[in-house]
C-alpha positions, 0 to 999 in steps of 0.5 A, a space after each residue: 730471209 725472203 718476204 713472207 709467203 703469199 699463201 700465208 696471207 688470209 683476208 680478215 673475216 670482219 663479220 666474225 670478229 668480236 668487235 663486229 659481232 658486238 656492235 652489230 648486235 647491240 648498236 641500236 640498243 646502245 643508241 636508244 639507251 644513250 638518247 634515253 639517258 639524255 632525255 631524247 638527245 641523240 649522240 652526234 651524227 658523226 659518232 653514229 656514222 662511225 659505228 655504221 661505217 664500221 659495220 660495212 668495213 671488210 664486208 664483201 657484200 658492200 663492194 670489193 676490188 677484184 684481183 686476178 693472176 694472169 698466169 693461172 687465173 687465181 682470184 682474190 676479192 679484197 673488200 672495201 674499208 671504212 677509213 674510220 678514224 675512231 676505233 676500226 682496228 683495220 683502218 687504224 692499223 693501215 693509217 698507223 703504218 702509212 703515217 709512220 712510214 711517211 714520218 720516217 721517210 719524209 719528215 724526221 731527219 737522221 738525228 737523235 729523237 726523244 719521246 715526251 708524253 704529256 698527260 693533263 688533269 681529268 677535267 681538262 681531258 674532258 674539254 680537250 676531247 671536244 674542243 680541238 681549238 683548245 687542244 691545239 692551244 694547249 699543245 702549242 704551250 707544251 711545244 713552245 716550252 720544249 723547244 724553248 728548253 732546247 734553245 736555252 741549253 744550246 745557248 749555254 753551249 755557245 750555240 746562238 739561234 739554235 732551233 729544234 722541231 717536233 711532231 705530236 700525235 694527239 692520242 684520245 685513249 688509254 690502255 683500258 679504252 678510257 677517254 684520255 686525251 694526251 700528247 705524244 711528242 717526238 722532239 729532235 734531241 738537239 738544235 739546227 744552226 746555220 753557219 756563216 757559209 749558209 750550211 745547216 748543221 745539227 748539234 746534239 744535246 745531252 739528255 734532260 735530267 730528272 730535275 729539268 723534266 720537273 722544271 719543264 712540267 711546272 712551267 707547262 702547268 703554269 702556262 696552261 692554267 694562264 691559258 685557261 683563265 684567258 679563255 674563261 675557264 677557272 682553274 685551281 689545283 690542276 682542275 678547271 671548271 666553267 662552260 661545258 661545250 660538250 653538254 651544250 651540243 650533245 648531252 648524251 656524249 657529255 655523260 658518256 665522255 665524263 664516265 669514260 675519263 673516270 673509268 666508270 659506266 654511264 648507261 644501264 643498270 651499272 651506271 656510276 660504277 667502275 668497269 670490272 677488273 680482273 687480277 686486282 683489287 677493284 677499289 685499289 688506289 691508282 698509283 703513279 709509277 715513278 722512274 727516271 725523267 718522269 714528273 707529276 704535278 697537280 694532275 699534269 704528268 710528263 715522261 721523257 725517258 724514251 729516246 732513239 739514236 740517229 742511226 736506228 731508223 727501224 726503232 724510230 719507225 716502231 716508236 712512230 707506230 706506237 704513237 699512231 696505233 689504233 685504240 683497239 686490237 682485235 687479238 686483245 678482245 675475247 667474247 665470254 659465253 654470257 655476252 660480256 667482252 674481255 679486254 686484255 691489257 698490253 701491260 698490267 696496271 700498277 694495281 695488278 689489273 690484267 683484264 677489263 670486262 665490259 658489258 656490250 653497251 659499256 664497250 660501245 660507250 667507250 668507243 663512242 667517247 674516243 671517236 674524234 670529231 671529223 675534219 680535225 688533224 691529230 698529227 701536228 708539227 712545230 719548230 723546224 718540222 712545221 710545213 712552212 718553217 724556213 728551214 723545213 726542206 733542208 732539215 728533213 733532207 739532212 742525212 737522207 741518201 742521195 736520190 731519196 729526198 721527197 719532192 712535193 707534188 707542187 714543186 716545179 721542174 726545171 731544165 736542170 732537174 734530174 727527172 729520172 731520180 726516184 720520187 716517192 708517191 704521196 700515198 702508200 699502196 695497200 700491198 706496199 704497206 703490207 710488205 713494209 709492216 708484215 713482210 708479206 707480198 699479198 700480190 704474189 699468187 699463192 698457186 703459181 707465184 705469178 702476180 695478181 693484177 687489179 681487173 675490176 672495182 665492183 660496187 654495183 649491188 647486183 653484180 656483187 650478189 651475182 659474183 658472191 652467189 657463184 663463189 659459194 653457198 650461203 652457208 659457206 659465206 657465213 664461214 668463209 673459206 680461204 682465198 685459195 678455195 674461193 678462187 677455184 669457183 671464182 674462175 667460173 664467173 670471170 666474164 662478169 
């Protein structure tokens, strides 16, 4: 089947989306309510900036790239994105697609892979949401237990010095937009062993048993508790107590985060109450779903029943996208006539809940809580997949087609190197990501089939206003027409 027809592509209309409308209308009220709730202490600057940047994402009035077909002069305006890391569905979707492609093409070797998911007690989630160093320490404990488990099983099969590797995505949200810091880890289902001839070979291992998953979780819980005691956090029955770094730095965010973890409301007249649920008994007890390779101990939960065979790279990329998905999907949000927002759950909860209903300020609470601190890495590598691991280059190249091995930008080129071999770029272009994710060629002209080329980056407010004023009337901008209609008027301002 050929690529999707370019005419089917429609740039998103950011200003008409449910999320944009709710944030645009209620942001100032929410910021004031949060400060009032915390006796004048405002939310951290990075949280407020995330909201304000989102309101500029995909808005033509804030700047755009200008594309033109050289054959028929069709034009398309592509607005700038906010590149937010918190809750922007568009930027999160791009980051998801790009990172998943990089993992599949450049990092994960062609060997069997298993997903392990670790959840932690509520109080620990609260601490991990703010303290990234503690989050990485807990992840380090978890990764060492998993990799050690593979080494031990390899020794039982007579393989000495076998080494495995893993990549972990730290997710900060649950399906109901609750603050839930947990770890999705892709572990190579086997070990690498270096032979006497220096060649590196991969030995697949059998799947873990239900009992082994339970033993691993018990070891993880015990080691995490020892870690917390070393860091002056008292522990007992899977919970922790001690200093509260969030409250010390931002009382406003501390209250919102604590409520978001428990599924309750922090601000407004419904403070302390649960989010409205549709399709269930609101007071129904939460039930842990049982199943194979699934264990739950004192608030810690470990699941390891999803695996991908070595040859199924398409399924692996789908799994990577699931790990890296954004917190909010626009098509799951619906605005009611009374201003409340309905979130449709991807899968119904065990108590029958299918939808959650938020007041506008309640929704903004959840978005604020799941926004990560700036300059922290949420994708981390361990074992042979770690960037500085001795076998890293040979591991990621295992099974890759000839000429398809990624080359680092800093790698020196010698006289014997094949400089004609294809080298994948460090970053994916927007058009390439759209083609890979949706099979849509966004650079194909919908009018004549030619190619759209970048002709300008427009950032000057005066030029932006001049172009947009010639494209459409104020009423048409409020209900923007498809690009094919805009392009007919765009030709009149090609000289700008």
